[in-house]
N, CA, C and O atoms as CSV, one atom per row, in Angstrom:
chain,resi,resn,atom,element,x,y,z
A,1,MET,N,N,13.592,-45.590,32.492
A,1,MET,CA,C,13.680,-45.256,33.897
A,1,MET,C,C,15.105,-44.827,34.232
A,1,MET,O,O,16.063,-45.517,33.881
A,2,ARG,N,N,15.244,-43.703,34.900
A,2,ARG,CA,C,16.562,-43.196,35.270
A,2,ARG,C,C,17.019,-43.830,36.573
A,2,ARG,O,O,16.214,-44.168,37.441
A,3,SER,N,N,18.316,-43.980,36.685
A,3,SER,CA,C,18.871,-44.531,37.919
A,3,SER,C,C,18.941,-43.441,38.989
A,3,SER,O,O,18.854,-42.249,38.693
A,4,ILE,N,N,19.097,-43.875,40.220
A,4,ILE,CA,C,19.224,-42.932,41.329
A,4,ILE,C,C,20.495,-42.108,41.166
A,4,ILE,O,O,20.499,-40.909,41.446
A,5,ALA,N,N,21.579,-42.749,40.711
A,5,ALA,CA,C,22.847,-42.030,40.530
A,5,ALA,C,C,22.689,-40.920,39.499
A,5,ALA,O,O,23.219,-39.826,39.689
A,6,PHE,N,N,21.975,-41.179,38.419
A,6,PHE,CA,C,21.782,-40.157,37.391
A,6,PHE,C,C,20.916,-39.023,37.931
A,6,PHE,O,O,21.167,-37.855,37.634
A,7,ALA,N,N,19.911,-39.357,38.711
A,7,ALA,CA,C,19.061,-38.321,39.321
A,7,ALA,C,C,19.889,-37.455,40.267
A,7,ALA,O,O,19.736,-36.233,40.286
A,8,ASP,N,N,20.763,-38.084,41.050
A,8,ASP,CA,C,21.645,-37.317,41.935
A,8,ASP,C,C,22.572,-36.413,41.134
A,8,ASP,O,O,22.822,-35.272,41.524
A,9,PHE,N,N,23.079,-36.918,40.017
A,9,PHE,CA,C,23.945,-36.114,39.156
A,9,PHE,C,C,23.194,-34.889,38.638
A,9,PHE,O,O,23.728,-33.780,38.654
A,10,LEU,N,N,21.968,-35.085,38.182
A,10,LEU,CA,C,21.172,-33.966,37.674
A,10,LEU,C,C,20.866,-32.954,38.784
A,10,LEU,O,O,20.839,-31.751,38.528
A,11,ILE,N,N,20.640,-33.421,39.993
A,11,ILE,CA,C,20.411,-32.515,41.117
A,11,ILE,C,C,21.668,-31.701,41.387
A,11,ILE,O,O,21.587,-30.503,41.658
A,12,GLY,N,N,22.827,-32.344,41.314
A,12,GLY,CA,C,24.084,-31.635,41.507
A,12,GLY,C,C,24.305,-30.555,40.460
A,12,GLY,O,O,24.729,-29.447,40.788
A,13,VAL,N,N,24.021,-30.874,39.204
A,13,VAL,CA,C,24.162,-29.893,38.128
A,13,VAL,C,C,23.178,-28.747,38.334
A,13,VAL,O,O,23.522,-27.583,38.132
A,14,ALA,N,N,21.962,-29.077,38.735
A,14,ALA,CA,C,20.956,-28.036,38.979
A,14,ALA,C,C,21.397,-27.111,40.111
A,14,ALA,O,O,21.234,-25.895,40.013
A,15,LEU,N,N,21.953,-27.672,41.181
A,15,LEU,CA,C,22.435,-26.842,42.281
A,15,LEU,C,C,23.586,-25.947,41.837
A,15,LEU,O,O,23.692,-24.805,42.284
A,16,LEU,N,N,24.436,-26.450,40.973
A,16,LEU,CA,C,25.517,-25.634,40.426
A,16,LEU,C,C,24.947,-24.416,39.705
A,16,LEU,O,O,25.429,-23.300,39.901
A,17,PHE,N,N,23.926,-24.621,38.874
A,17,PHE,CA,C,23.292,-23.510,38.165
A,17,PHE,C,C,22.639,-22.529,39.143
A,17,PHE,O,O,22.714,-21.316,38.951
A,18,VAL,N,N,22.004,-23.053,40.184
A,18,VAL,CA,C,21.350,-22.188,41.173
A,18,VAL,C,C,22.377,-21.298,41.865
A,18,VAL,O,O,22.198,-20.082,41.942
A,19,PHE,N,N,23.458,-21.904,42.372
A,19,PHE,CA,C,24.475,-21.119,43.091
A,19,PHE,C,C,25.173,-20.127,42.177
A,19,PHE,O,O,25.417,-18.985,42.565
A,20,GLU,N,N,25.491,-20.558,40.971
A,20,GLU,CA,C,26.142,-19.643,40.034
A,20,GLU,C,C,25.209,-18.489,39.676
A,20,GLU,O,O,25.632,-17.334,39.632
A,21,GLY,N,N,23.966,-18.798,39.426
A,21,GLY,CA,C,22.993,-17.755,39.104
A,21,GLY,C,C,22.804,-16.776,40.246
A,21,GLY,O,O,22.687,-15.572,40.022
A,22,LEU,N,N,22.773,-17.288,41.477
A,22,LEU,CA,C,22.634,-16.401,42.634
A,22,LEU,C,C,23.842,-15.489,42.782
A,22,LEU,O,O,23.693,-14.319,43.136
A,23,MET,N,N,25.035,-16.007,42.518
A,23,MET,CA,C,26.234,-15.163,42.628
A,23,MET,C,C,26.211,-14.051,41.581
A,23,MET,O,O,26.550,-12.907,41.884
A,24,PHE,N,N,25.814,-14.380,40.351
A,24,PHE,CA,C,25.729,-13.344,39.313
A,24,PHE,C,C,24.632,-12.336,39.630
A,24,PHE,O,O,24.798,-11.142,39.381
A,25,ALA,N,N,23.516,-12.805,40.174
A,25,ALA,CA,C,22.413,-11.894,40.501
A,25,ALA,C,C,22.760,-11.001,41.682
A,25,ALA,O,O,22.409,-9.821,41.691
A,26,ALA,N,N,23.447,-11.550,42.677
A,26,ALA,CA,C,23.757,-10.782,43.884
A,26,ALA,C,C,24.850,-9.753,43.647
A,26,ALA,O,O,24.784,-8.646,44.181
A,27,SER,N,N,25.851,-10.104,42.853
A,27,SER,CA,C,26.979,-9.186,42.685
A,27,SER,C,C,27.649,-9.392,41.324
A,27,SER,O,O,28.690,-10.044,41.232
A,28,PRO,N,N,27.053,-8.838,40.276
A,28,PRO,CA,C,27.645,-9.012,38.953
A,28,PRO,C,C,29.041,-8.401,38.832
A,28,PRO,O,O,29.891,-8.938,38.122
A,29,ALA,N,N,29.280,-7.289,39.517
A,29,ALA,CA,C,30.611,-6.659,39.443
A,29,ALA,C,C,31.668,-7.562,40.063
A,29,ALA,O,O,32.765,-7.692,39.520
A,30,TRP,N,N,31.351,-8.189,41.196
A,30,TRP,CA,C,32.298,-9.093,41.838
A,30,TRP,C,C,32.595,-10.297,40.944
A,30,TRP,O,O,33.744,-10.722,40.828
A,31,MET,N,N,31.549,-10.843,40.312
A,31,MET,CA,C,31.749,-11.991,39.413
A,31,MET,C,C,32.610,-11.590,38.209
A,31,MET,O,O,33.440,-12.375,37.753
A,32,ARG,N,N,32.416,-10.387,37.703
A,32,ARG,CA,C,33.227,-9.909,36.580
A,32,ARG,C,C,34.695,-9.816,36.989
A,32,ARG,O,O,35.584,-10.212,36.234
A,33,ARG,N,N,34.944,-9.286,38.199
A,33,ARG,CA,C,36.328,-9.201,38.703
A,33,ARG,C,C,36.916,-10.593,38.911
A,33,ARG,O,O,38.091,-10.824,38.626
A,34,ALA,N,N,36.104,-11.514,39.405
A,34,ALA,CA,C,36.580,-12.882,39.632
A,34,ALA,C,C,36.960,-13.548,38.312
A,34,ALA,O,O,37.958,-14.266,38.245
A,35,MET,N,N,36.173,-13.314,37.262
A,35,MET,CA,C,36.490,-13.897,35.952
A,35,MET,C,C,37.761,-13.278,35.371
A,35,MET,O,O,38.575,-13.978,34.770
A,36,LYS,N,N,37.930,-11.958,35.550
A,36,LYS,CA,C,39.165,-11.312,35.083
A,36,LYS,C,C,40.371,-11.866,35.831
A,36,LYS,O,O,41.431,-12.078,35.241
A,37,SER,N,N,40.208,-12.098,37.122
A,37,SER,CA,C,41.291,-12.657,37.922
A,37,SER,C,C,41.634,-14.069,37.451
A,37,SER,O,O,42.808,-14.436,37.391
A,38,ALA,N,N,40.623,-14.855,37.119
A,38,ALA,CA,C,40.867,-16.213,36.623
A,38,ALA,C,C,41.607,-16.178,35.294
A,38,ALA,O,O,42.466,-17.023,35.042
A,39,LEU,N,N,41.283,-15.212,34.443
A,39,LEU,CA,C,41.985,-15.091,33.160
A,39,LEU,C,C,43.461,-14.756,33.352
A,39,LEU,O,O,44.300,-15.158,32.546
A,40,ALA,N,N,43.778,-14.024,34.415
A,40,ALA,CA,C,45.158,-13.620,34.666
A,40,ALA,C,C,45.955,-14.682,35.430
A,40,ALA,O,O,47.176,-14.573,35.542
A,41,THR,N,N,45.280,-15.699,35.951
A,41,THR,CA,C,45.950,-16.738,36.732
A,41,THR,C,C,46.588,-17.762,35.803
A,41,THR,O,O,45.967,-18.162,34.818
A,42,PRO,N,N,47.813,-18.195,36.091
A,42,PRO,CA,C,48.473,-19.193,35.245
A,42,PRO,C,C,47.707,-20.520,35.210
A,42,PRO,O,O,47.025,-20.893,36.164
A,43,ASP,N,N,47.844,-21.212,34.088
A,43,ASP,CA,C,47.122,-22.477,33.894
A,43,ASP,C,C,47.429,-23.503,34.973
A,43,ASP,O,O,46.523,-24.197,35.436
A,44,ASN,N,N,48.697,-23.615,35.385
A,44,ASN,CA,C,49.037,-24.639,36.372
A,44,ASN,C,C,48.348,-24.383,37.719
A,44,ASN,O,O,47.975,-25.333,38.408
A,45,ILE,N,N,48.177,-23.128,38.095
A,45,ILE,CA,C,47.475,-22.805,39.350
A,45,ILE,C,C,45.990,-23.158,39.220
A,45,ILE,O,O,45.412,-23.756,40.127
A,46,LEU,N,N,45.381,-22.793,38.102
A,46,LEU,CA,C,43.972,-23.136,37.883
A,46,LEU,C,C,43.773,-24.650,37.881
A,46,LEU,O,O,42.782,-25.152,38.412
A,47,ARG,N,N,44.715,-25.369,37.284
A,47,ARG,CA,C,44.626,-26.830,37.225
A,47,ARG,C,C,44.689,-27.419,38.633
A,47,ARG,O,O,43.904,-28.306,38.970
A,48,ILE,N,N,45.622,-26.929,39.460
A,48,ILE,CA,C,45.758,-27.435,40.831
A,48,ILE,C,C,44.490,-27.144,41.637
A,48,ILE,O,O,43.989,-28.011,42.351
A,49,VAL,N,N,43.977,-25.917,41.515
A,49,VAL,CA,C,42.746,-25.559,42.232
A,49,VAL,C,C,41.582,-26.448,41.770
A,49,VAL,O,O,40.770,-26.883,42.587
A,50,GLY,N,N,41.505,-26.712,40.474
A,50,GLY,CA,C,40.446,-27.570,39.958
A,50,GLY,C,C,40.538,-28.994,40.476
A,50,GLY,O,O,39.525,-29.590,40.842
A,51,ILE,N,N,41.742,-29.543,40.511
A,51,ILE,CA,C,41.926,-30.913,41.012
A,51,ILE,C,C,41.593,-30.990,42.498
A,51,ILE,O,O,40.915,-31.918,42.938
A,52,VAL,N,N,42.069,-30.016,43.272
A,52,VAL,CA,C,41.780,-30.009,44.713
A,52,VAL,C,C,40.271,-29.882,44.945
A,52,VAL,O,O,39.720,-30.566,45.807
A,53,SER,N,N,39.608,-29.019,44.189
A,53,SER,CA,C,38.158,-28.859,44.330
A,53,SER,C,C,37.422,-30.157,43.998
A,53,SER,O,O,36.481,-30.537,44.695
A,54,ALA,N,N,37.848,-30.827,42.946
A,54,ALA,CA,C,37.213,-32.092,42.561
A,54,ALA,C,C,37.404,-33.151,43.636
A,54,ALA,O,O,36.466,-33.880,43.959
A,55,VAL,N,N,38.600,-33.246,44.192
A,55,VAL,CA,C,38.868,-34.240,45.244
A,55,VAL,C,C,38.050,-33.930,46.494
A,55,VAL,O,O,37.473,-34.835,47.098
A,56,VAL,N,N,37.996,-32.664,46.882
A,56,VAL,CA,C,37.198,-32.283,48.059
A,56,VAL,C,C,35.727,-32.612,47.811
A,56,VAL,O,O,35.050,-33.117,48.707
A,57,GLY,N,N,35.227,-32.332,46.613
A,57,GLY,CA,C,33.838,-32.660,46.287
A,57,GLY,C,C,33.565,-34.151,46.345
A,57,GLY,O,O,32.538,-34.576,46.874
A,58,LEU,N,N,34.479,-34.951,45.802
A,58,LEU,CA,C,34.304,-36.404,45.851
A,58,LEU,C,C,34.342,-36.919,47.284
A,58,LEU,O,O,33.553,-37.791,47.649
A,59,LEU,N,N,35.250,-36.390,48.100
A,59,LEU,CA,C,35.307,-36.803,49.501
A,59,LEU,C,C,34.022,-36.425,50.238
A,59,LEU,O,O,33.513,-37.203,51.045
A,60,LEU,N,N,33.501,-35.236,49.960
A,60,LEU,CA,C,32.254,-34.815,50.586
A,60,LEU,C,C,31.105,-35.740,50.200
A,60,LEU,O,O,30.308,-36.128,51.054
A,61,ILE,N,N,31.014,-36.094,48.925
A,61,ILE,CA,C,29.982,-37.036,48.478
A,61,ILE,C,C,30.152,-38.377,49.169
A,61,ILE,O,O,29.175,-38.980,49.613
A,62,TRP,N,N,31.397,-38.847,49.262
A,62,TRP,CA,C,31.666,-40.124,49.885
A,62,TRP,C,C,31.232,-40.128,51.356
A,62,TRP,O,O,30.619,-41.085,51.828
A,63,PHE,N,N,31.562,-39.030,52.080
A,63,PHE,CA,C,31.160,-38.960,53.491
A,63,PHE,C,C,29.652,-38.885,53.649
A,63,PHE,O,O,29.103,-39.496,54.566
A,64,VAL,N,N,28.976,-38.159,52.790
A,64,VAL,CA,C,27.521,-38.033,52.876
A,64,VAL,C,C,26.841,-39.355,52.557
A,64,VAL,O,O,25.855,-39.718,53.198
A,65,ARG,N,N,27.364,-40.077,51.569
A,65,ARG,CA,C,26.744,-41.348,51.150
A,65,ARG,C,C,27.059,-42.498,52.081
A,65,ARG,O,O,26.393,-43.532,52.022
A,66,ARG,N,N,28.059,-42.349,52.942
A,66,ARG,CA,C,28.446,-43.426,53.851
A,66,ARG,C,C,27.419,-43.690,54.900
A,66,ARG,O,O,27.607,-44.571,55.739
């Protein structure tokens, strides 16, 4: 039997795939440009953006679960 937390995690991963798939389907050229831009961005900037995104996501989960 899976826990509720694991089910929520799987739903989150599934939503990630849905949104990513929709972005590629809606505008493949834009996604290609975005990936090229990410390749040209320095590692420290990508790291900061990733940490900020993770913190915002955790705060959003915390507010929703409260």
